N, C-alpha and C positions, 0 to 999 in steps of 0.2 A: 688515831687508833690507841686504845688504852691497853696497858699490860694486864693480861689475865693469867693468873698463876695456875699452871696445870695441877691436877689433883694426884697424879702419880708419875712415876719415872717413865713408864712407857709413853704416856701422853706428852710428857715434856720433851722426850727425845724425838717423838714424831713431829711435834710442833717445830723443834729446832731444824729438822730436816726440811719440813714444808717451807719454812722461811729462809732456807738456804744459809742457815747460821750454825749448822752442826759443826763445821770445821772450826769456826771461831769459838764455839763452846769448848771443844777439845783443847784448843790453844789456851783459853782462859783457865781451864782446870789445871793443865800442866804448869802454867805460870804461877798460879796461887799455891799449888802444892810445893813447887820449888822455892817459893818465897818463904814457906813455912819449914824449909829444910826437910821436907818429906818427898824427896825426889821420886817423881812418878813421870813416866814419859809414855803417855798413850800415843800410839802411832796414829797419824792422820787418817789412815784407812781403817781404823777400828770400827767394827759394826756397833750399832746402838746396843744390841743385846750383850756383846762382849764388854762394852764400856760399863754397862750396868753391873755385870758380874764382877769385873775387876775392881770397880769402885767399892762394891759391897765387901769384897775380900780385904781390900786395903783398910777400910774403916774398921772392919772386924779386928784385924791384926793390931791396929793402933789402939783400939779400946782395950784389947786383951793384954798387950805387951808394952805399949808406950803411951800411957794415959796422958802424961804431961804434954807430949808432942801432939796428941789428939786434941787436947784443949787449945793448944797454940794454933793448930790448923783451923779450928772453928773460929778463933779470934781473927786470924789473917783473912779468912774468906768472908768474915762478917755474917755468920749464921746467927739469926736472932736468938738470944739467950732464952727468952720466954718460950720459944718453940722447942728448944732442947729440953727445958724443964718439964714440958707437958708429956714427954715420951715416957713409956713404961720400960724401965731398965731390967725387968725380971728375966727376960729372954734376950740374951746377948746377940744372937743371930738376927732376931727381929729388930732389935735396937739398931744394930749396924745398918740394916737395910733402910730403916726410917731416917737415920742420920745421913746416909748416902743420898737419899732423896732430897733432904733439906739442903745439902751442899750443892747438889745439881740445880736445885731450884734457885738458890742464891746466885750461882754462877750464870744461870740462864737469865736472871734479871739483869745482871751486869752487861751481858752480851746484847740482850734485847734493847736496853736503854741506850747503850752506846751506838747501836745501829740506827735507832729511830731519831736520836737527838744528837 
């Protein structure tokens, strides 16, 4: 079975639930944010919709107020730089949403590969 990258946050979270890896995804996100000294502690029982909203808000605040920490987080999580450079930064809210998706996508890759191999 090959890894197929979801095209949006909703499909990604749906896939994680379908594969029974949603819990591991939350743990991976918490772990990497803490590694980047951006303490976030999503509760295990968080709904996919709430996760999406809180992740978007966190990224928005980092871009707005703690840009160096935001860059460090992207580095720690290993979000591909070329994907970040392709984003349009003119609308900060939209940018934060797109970056949140890229972060979730990278975290999902880690969880999926660890589970399969």
